[in-house]
MARTI-776479 format. One record per residue: residue number from 1; residue in one letter; x, y, z of N, C-alpha, C in turn. Coordinates in pm, 1 decimal. Atoms other than C-alpha are relative to their C-alpha. Layout:
<dolums>
<NUM,"A",<X,Y,Z>,<X,Y,Z>,<X,Y,Z>> ...
</dolums>
This chain:
<dolums>
<1,"M",<84.4,-126.1,2.3>,<-4.4,5.7,-0.2>,<108.4,112.1,9.2>> <2,"A",<-96.5,-119.5,-21.6>,<278.0,249.3,96.1>,<77.3,28.0,-164.8>> <3,"A",<-97.2,-36.6,110.5>,<473.2,181.1,-245.5>,<-134.0,60.0,-109.5>> <4,"V",<104.2,-38.7,91.7>,<113.6,240.8,-450.7>,<13.3,155.8,25.7>> <5,"Y",<-3.8,-143.3,-18.9>,<109.7,586.6,-247.9>,<102.4,67.7,-41.7>> <6,"A",<-149.1,-108.4,25.5>,<457.9,688.7,-299.6>,<-8.5,3.6,-158.2>> <7,"I",<23.1,-40.3,110.4>,<406.7,619.4,-651.1>,<-107.2,108.1,-77.8>> <8,"Y",<55.0,-105.6,19.1>,<103.7,831.9,-669.7>,<2.1,131.7,26.4>> <9,"V",<-83.1,-130.5,-26.5>,<270.2,1114.8,-492.7>,<102.2,48.2,-98.6>> <10,"G",<-89.1,-43.9,75.8>,<539.5,1087.0,-717.5>,<-42.9,19.4,-129.1>> <11,"V",<58.5,-36.7,140.7>,<325.8,1107.2,-1037.3>,<-62.5,147.9,9.9>> <12,"L",<76.4,-159.0,-33.8>,<113.8,1399.6,-891.8>,<113.2,109.1,18.9>> <13,"R",<-120.0,-96.5,-6.9>,<444.0,1609.2,-780.7>,<71.9,-7.7,-143.8>> <14,"R",<-54.1,2.2,117.8>,<565.8,1519.2,-1133.2>,<163.2,-31.2,22.8>> <15,"S",<-143.8,6.8,-23.2>,<917.4,1422.7,-961.1>,<27.7,-142.2,-20.8>> <16,"L",<-29.5,157.2,32.6>,<878.7,1035.6,-1055.5>,<-19.7,-7.2,-166.1>> <17,"T",<-10.5,26.0,122.5>,<998.3,985.2,-1411.8>,<-14.7,-137.5,-47.5>> <18,"W",<7.0,131.3,29.5>,<939.3,662.4,-1601.0>,<160.5,-80.4,4.6>> <19,"K",<-137.2,53.6,-29.0>,<1319.4,605.4,-1582.5>,<55.5,-28.7,129.6>> <20,"G",<-28.7,-1.8,-177.5>,<1354.3,672.7,-1193.6>,<-92.5,-106.8,32.3>> <21,"F",<76.1,83.8,-75.4>,<1052.1,450.5,-1154.0>,<75.6,-155.6,-38.6>> <22,"M",<-42.8,132.7,50.5>,<1213.7,154.1,-1371.2>,<142.8,-7.1,94.9>> <23,"Q",<-114.3,18.0,-95.2>,<1551.1,213.1,-1183.7>,<-16.6,-28.3,158.8>> <24,"A",<51.6,32.3,-143.0>,<1373.9,207.2,-830.2>,<-42.9,-155.3,-7.4>> <25,"A",<71.8,135.8,-5.0>,<1174.3,-113.2,-929.9>,<136.7,-116.9,-45.3>> <26,"E",<-118.2,78.9,0.6>,<1506.1,-269.9,-1037.3>,<99.8,-29.0,108.1>> <27,"E",<-71.8,14.2,-170.8>,<1683.2,-203.2,-696.0>,<-77.6,-86.7,88.1>> <28,"T",<94.6,81.2,-88.2>,<1372.2,-328.8,-537.5>,<24.3,-142.0,-14.0>> <29,"A",<8.1,138.0,23.2>,<1372.5,-642.5,-699.9>,<141.4,-74.2,29.2>> <30,"S",<-136.4,58.1,-49.0>,<1745.7,-706.4,-634.4>,<-4.3,-14.0,141.5>> <31,"I",<33.0,29.4,-153.2>,<1700.8,-654.5,-272.4>,<-79.6,-97.0,21.2>> <32,"E",<100.4,142.7,-41.8>,<1401.6,-891.1,-250.2>,<50.4,-92.9,-27.4>> <33,"G",<-55.7,129.2,6.9>,<1572.9,-1136.4,-411.1>,<110.8,-57.0,71.2>> <34,"A",<-104.3,12.2,-91.6>,<1866.9,-1136.2,-192.3>,<-59.1,-51.5,141.2>> <35,"I",<95.3,48.0,-101.9>,<1620.3,-1132.0,100.4>,<-54.5,-132.0,6.0>> <36,"T",<83.8,131.8,43.0>,<1401.0,-1399.0,-50.6>,<111.0,-133.7,30.5>> <37,"F",<-55.2,134.1,-12.4>,<1725.6,-1634.4,-67.9>,<41.0,11.1,151.7>> <38,"I",<-58.2,32.0,-127.7>,<1868.6,-1562.9,251.9>,<-130.6,-50.8,107.3>> <39,"I",<116.3,64.9,-68.7>,<1500.9,-1632.9,445.5>,<-4.7,-150.5,-54.3>> <40,"C",<2.0,120.2,47.5>,<1491.7,-1962.4,214.6>,<106.2,-77.3,65.2>> <41,"F",<-132.5,71.6,-55.8>,<1824.4,-2061.3,320.6>,<-2.7,-34.7,174.5>> <42,"I",<8.8,22.3,-167.9>,<1741.3,-2003.7,694.1>,<-127.4,-84.5,14.5>> <43,"F",<112.3,95.7,-25.3>,<1407.3,-2188.1,661.7>,<50.1,-161.3,-5.9>> <44,"V",<-46.1,138.4,16.8>,<1587.4,-2500.5,532.4>,<127.4,-21.5,127.5>> <45,"M",<-61.4,14.3,-120.2>,<1843.8,-2459.6,794.3>,<-55.5,-45.6,141.2>> <46,"S",<65.1,24.0,-100.9>,<1604.3,-2457.0,1057.7>,<-72.2,-139.4,-13.3>> <47,"R",<74.5,130.9,13.8>,<1426.2,-2750.8,910.8>,<87.6,-109.5,58.5>> <48,"I",<-86.5,98.9,-43.5>,<1750.6,-2955.4,925.9>,<26.1,-14.4,122.1>> <49,"F",<-43.9,28.2,-155.4>,<1817.3,-2847.5,1296.4>,<-134.2,-64.2,53.5>> <50,"T",<138.4,54.1,-60.1>,<1441.0,-2968.3,1372.2>,<6.5,-158.0,-23.8>> <51,"Y",<-18.8,116.8,28.7>,<1505.2,-3295.6,1193.0>,<112.2,-55.7,60.4>> <52,"E",<-89.1,57.3,-90.2>,<1816.0,-3372.1,1372.4>,<-4.6,21.1,147.9>> <53,"R",<41.7,-42.2,-150.7>,<1667.0,-3281.1,1693.0>,<94.4,68.6,87.5>> <54,"L",<-113.5,-118.8,-82.8>,<1940.6,-3006.8,1779.2>,<-67.9,96.8,89.7>> <55,"P",<37.4,-89.1,-107.6>,<1701.7,-2774.3,1949.8>,<-32.1,-87.8,139.3>> <56,"H",<26.6,79.3,-114.1>,<1619.5,-3063.4,2201.3>,<133.7,-15.0,73.8>> <57,"A",<-114.6,10.4,-48.4>,<1989.1,-3137.3,2226.2>,<64.2,133.3,68.6>> <58,"I",<-53.6,-109.3,-48.5>,<2077.1,-2792.3,2280.1>,<-62.2,36.6,149.7>> <59,"A",<69.0,-38.9,-111.9>,<1800.7,-2758.2,2558.6>,<44.3,-81.5,114.3>> <60,"D",<-111.0,100.9,-88.8>,<1941.8,-3061.3,2712.3>,<95.6,24.4,87.4>> <61,"A",<-178.6,-32.5,-42.8>,<2296.8,-2955.5,2734.8>,<-6.2,123.7,95.3>> <62,"M",<-9.5,-130.6,-77.6>,<2207.0,-2602.3,2870.5>,<-76.3,-26.8,142.7>> <63,"L",<81.8,47.9,-109.9>,<1973.4,-2762.0,3134.3>,<91.3,-83.8,98.0>> <64,"S",<-81.9,64.0,-62.6>,<2228.5,-3016.9,3229.2>,<116.9,89.4,72.7>> <65,"T",<-117.1,-76.0,-48.9>,<2504.8,-2715.6,3292.1>,<-62.5,70.5,116.2>> <66,"T",<35.1,-34.6,-150.3>,<2284.2,-2561.9,3551.5>,<-155.2,21.7,1.7>> <67,"S",<129.5,-7.4,-4.4>,<1930.0,-2573.8,3685.6>,<-69.7,136.3,20.1>> <68,"N",<34.9,-152.0,-29.5>,<1911.5,-2193.5,3769.4>,<-45.2,86.8,-115.9>> <69,"R",<82.6,-68.7,126.9>,<1650.8,-2041.3,3549.2>,<54.5,138.5,-22.2>> <70,"I",<-56.7,-118.3,54.4>,<1819.4,-1707.2,3564.7>,<134.7,-12.5,-40.5>> <71,"V",<-108.7,8.3,78.1>,<2157.8,-1809.8,3476.6>,<-27.4,-48.8,-141.3>> <72,"L",<47.8,39.9,146.9>,<2003.2,-1993.3,3177.4>,<-62.9,138.5,-61.5>> <73,"L",<64.7,-114.6,45.1>,<1815.6,-1670.7,3095.8>,<134.8,105.5,-61.4>> <74,"L",<-96.4,-100.7,42.6>,<2113.5,-1452.9,3098.0>,<90.8,-77.4,-104.8>> <75,"L",<-65.3,78.3,120.7>,<2312.9,-1730.4,2882.4>,<-29.9,22.0,-120.9>> <76,"I",<88.1,-29.5,96.4>,<2035.2,-1686.1,2645.2>,<-5.4,138.3,-57.3>> <77,"N",<-7.9,-173.5,38.5>,<2041.6,-1304.6,2656.4>,<136.5,22.6,-72.1>> <78,"L",<-147.0,-20.4,55.4>,<2437.9,-1329.1,2592.4>,<-7.8,-54.2,-127.2>> <79,"F",<-8.1,84.6,135.2>,<2398.3,-1585.2,2290.5>,<-86.0,110.9,-115.6>> <80,"M",<63.2,-111.8,91.2>,<2123.9,-1325.9,2134.4>,<68.1,131.7,-25.9>> <81,"V",<-61.0,-95.0,18.7>,<2322.9,-1029.1,2187.6>,<108.6,-15.4,-110.0>> <82,"L",<-109.6,46.3,89.9>,<2616.0,-1207.6,2023.5>,<-49.8,-13.0,-149.3>> <83,"M",<43.9,2.2,152.6>,<2402.2,-1294.9,1718.9>,<-19.4,112.8,-74.5>> <84,"G",<27.7,-144.7,36.9>,<2281.6,-943.6,1692.4>,<106.2,66.5,-33.9>> <85,"M",<-145.1,-79.5,64.1>,<2637.2,-815.3,1654.6>,<29.8,-41.2,-123.9>> <86,"I",<-63.5,39.4,136.8>,<2712.4,-1024.9,1352.2>,<-126.7,-30.0,-105.2>> <87,"M",<99.5,-3.6,92.9>,<2385.5,-1060.4,1198.2>,<-137.4,68.1,-3.8>> <88,"D",<114.2,-113.1,0.8>,<2052.6,-871.7,1103.9>,<-112.5,-74.4,74.3>> <89,"D",<84.9,51.1,-64.6>,<1754.9,-907.6,1310.0>,<-103.0,-108.7,-36.7>> <90,"I",<120.0,90.9,50.0>,<1495.5,-1097.7,1111.1>,<87.5,-149.5,-21.2>> <91,"S",<-97.3,101.6,38.6>,<1780.7,-1360.4,986.3>,<43.9,-49.2,120.5>> <92,"S",<-34.5,78.0,-104.7>,<1909.3,-1446.6,1341.6>,<-130.3,-19.5,83.6>> <93,"M",<106.4,40.1,-84.0>,<1559.6,-1457.6,1490.6>,<-81.9,-120.1,-53.7>> <94,"L",<59.7,101.6,80.7>,<1454.0,-1715.8,1203.0>,<88.9,-111.0,40.9>> <95,"L",<-111.1,99.7,-42.3>,<1769.9,-1890.4,1286.7>,<-11.8,-54.3,164.5>> <96,"A",<6.2,9.5,-102.4>,<1757.8,-1886.4,1649.7>,<-131.8,-37.9,66.7>> <97,"A",<107.9,51.5,-78.5>,<1389.8,-1930.9,1752.9>,<-40.7,-126.5,-9.9>> <98,"P",<14.6,132.2,-3.7>,<1340.3,-2272.4,1627.1>,<106.3,-72.4,111.9>> <99,"L",<-124.8,60.1,-91.5>,<1683.9,-2365.8,1815.7>,<-38.9,27.7,142.1>> <100,"L",<34.6,-13.5,-156.1>,<1556.1,-2207.6,2156.7>,<-141.4,-4.4,32.3>> <101,"L",<139.6,25.3,-19.4>,<1198.5,-2275.6,2150.9>,<-23.0,-119.9,117.6>> <102,"P",<10.7,64.1,-107.6>,<1215.1,-2594.9,2341.5>,<80.9,31.3,127.4>> <103,"L",<-60.3,-12.9,-151.9>,<1456.0,-2464.6,2623.7>,<-79.0,114.5,45.9>> <104,"F",<93.9,-92.8,-68.6>,<1222.7,-2169.4,2666.3>,<-132.8,-54.3,72.9>> <105,"T",<158.8,85.6,-19.4>,<890.8,-2412.3,2680.3>,<81.6,-77.8,149.2>> <106,"K",<-50.0,77.9,-147.0>,<1137.1,-2603.6,2959.8>,<2.2,72.6,97.9>> <107,"L",<-11.4,-91.6,-122.6>,<1201.7,-2312.8,3145.1>,<-140.8,46.9,32.9>> <108,"G",<164.6,-38.6,-32.3>,<814.1,-2234.7,3146.5>,<-12.7,116.9,-65.7>> <109,"I",<16.4,-124.5,60.7>,<854.8,-1927.5,2930.3>,<-89.5,9.7,-136.0>> <110,"S",<74.9,-11.9,129.5>,<579.7,-1840.7,2670.9>,<35.8,51.7,-132.9>> <111,"P",<-39.2,-52.1,113.0>,<635.6,-1799.1,2332.7>,<3.7,156.6,-43.7>> <112,"V",<29.8,-170.5,6.9>,<533.1,-1406.1,2349.8>,<118.7,16.8,54.4>> <113,"Q",<-125.7,-32.9,-65.0>,<779.9,-1368.6,2600.2>,<131.9,-24.3,-61.4>> <114,"M",<-135.1,8.9,72.9>,<1054.0,-1529.3,2409.1>,<20.0,69.6,-106.9>> <115,"A",<-31.0,-85.3,122.3>,<988.4,-1326.8,2128.7>,<29.3,121.0,45.8>> <116,"A",<-56.0,-118.0,-73.4>,<1022.3,-1026.6,2350.4>,<149.4,14.2,42.4>> <117,"I",<-156.5,41.1,-7.0>,<1347.4,-1157.2,2472.1>,<90.7,16.5,-75.9>> <118,"M",<-93.5,20.9,119.0>,<1497.0,-1226.3,2156.5>,<4.0,159.0,-64.3>> <119,"A",<7.3,-103.8,79.0>,<1371.1,-897.9,2011.9>,<75.6,109.1,87.7>> <120,"V",<-108.9,-92.5,-97.0>,<1557.6,-689.8,2297.8>,<103.6,-9.0,-27.9>> <121,"N",<-128.3,50.0,4.9>,<1853.9,-878.3,2298.4>,<55.3,40.3,-158.8>> <122,"Q",<-60.8,-27.6,132.7>,<1880.8,-850.3,1908.3>,<21.5,159.7,-21.6>> <123,"G",<-19.9,-142.0,-8.0>,<1828.5,-475.2,1933.9>,<126.4,52.4,54.7>> <124,"S",<-99.0,-49.8,-78.9>,<2096.6,-447.6,2182.4>,<109.3,-39.1,-77.4>> <125,"G",<-108.5,50.2,108.5>,<2335.0,-644.8,1973.1>,<7.7,82.5,-120.3>> <126,"Q",<-7.1,-63.9,132.7>,<2261.6,-445.0,1663.1>,<81.7,150.7,24.6>> <127,"M",<-84.8,-114.1,-19.1>,<2396.2,-135.1,1853.2>,<147.9,-15.5,28.6>> <128,"T",<-126.1,13.3,-32.9>,<2710.9,-271.8,1953.9>,<104.4,-45.7,-124.4>> <129,"P",<-74.5,46.3,96.7>,<3022.6,-324.6,1747.1>,<32.7,-163.6,-1.9>> <130,"P",<-63.8,-86.4,111.9>,<3159.9,-487.0,1531.1>,<-77.8,33.9,-115.0>> <131,"V",<87.5,-73.5,112.3>,<2896.2,-444.8,1276.4>,<-80.7,114.7,21.0>> <132,"A",<81.5,-112.9,-36.1>,<2642.0,-215.3,1475.8>,<-108.0,55.9,-99.3>> <133,"W",<120.0,-43.2,105.5>,<2358.2,-213.0,1207.4>,<-59.4,124.2,44.7>> <134,"G",<111.4,-107.8,-40.5>,<2125.8,-4.6,1418.7>,<80.2,125.4,14.4>> <135,"G",<-59.6,-117.4,-14.0>,<2398.3,248.8,1490.2>,<20.6,60.5,-122.7>> <136,"L",<4.4,-49.6,125.1>,<2467.3,289.5,1143.8>,<-99.4,60.8,-63.1>> <137,"R",<138.5,-26.7,65.0>,<2106.9,323.9,1028.7>,<-19.3,112.1,84.8>> <138,"S",<16.0,-102.7,-86.1>,<2065.2,576.2,1323.2>,<72.3,107.3,-66.3>> <139,"M",<-95.0,-107.4,16.2>,<2360.6,784.8,1203.4>,<-45.0,34.9,-135.0>> <140,"G",<46.8,-29.0,124.9>,<2239.7,790.8,863.3>,<-146.6,92.0,-4.2>> <141,"L",<161.9,-82.0,-42.9>,<1868.8,905.2,994.9>,<21.6,115.6,10.9>> <142,"H",<-15.7,-146.4,-82.7>,<2005.1,1198.5,1182.2>,<109.8,72.1,-76.1>> <143,"G",<-95.3,-48.9,81.1>,<2280.9,1298.0,933.2>,<133.7,29.7,103.5>> <144,"V",<-134.3,-1.9,-63.2>,<2561.1,1235.7,1161.0>,<98.2,-60.8,-103.5>> <145,"A",<-116.7,52.2,89.8>,<2908.4,1172.5,999.0>,<44.5,-124.0,29.1>> <146,"K",<-23.7,126.9,-12.9>,<2990.0,824.3,941.5>,<153.8,-4.5,63.1>> <147,"P",<-149.6,16.6,-47.8>,<3332.5,706.2,1130.4>,<85.1,-17.1,-114.2>> <148,"K",<-134.5,-4.1,78.5>,<3661.5,711.9,956.6>,<25.3,-146.5,-68.8>> <149,"I",<-34.0,163.1,-4.4>,<3688.9,319.6,985.7>,<-106.2,-67.0,-129.6>> <150,"E",<108.1,58.8,51.7>,<3360.1,269.2,799.8>,<-32.4,69.3,-149.6>> <151,"R",<-1.2,-92.0,136.6>,<3431.4,522.7,489.4>,<125.4,-92.3,-69.4>> 
</dolums>
């Protein structure tokens, strides 16, 4: 809906030319193809993990390490922050959610709480180096100069 509105406004203001529209459509298709490939790969990996019963093995290994619920949640938080540091949020959520769901259910945490925990930790991880996706995005939105190492 937003794309249709953007096209409508572009045509109304006469700022959208046919060449500009085709260039934007080509760039959008290229990005969408890359995103679709990544998501398909992650779905295949998640399915393989499930067939190999890796999520249950991870849950059993974590529960055999300690029975303290707080320590386990802190370990999960650390793991999700580390994933957020090196991967984007959607990819890491799609990859980690099937792996961690059995552990969360054994700890008595609902899937809604699990999603909230994962989202907060992903956001925290994205603001920290080495990649810092969120920091770079926010600098671009607010017109802050990029660091010299990134240029």
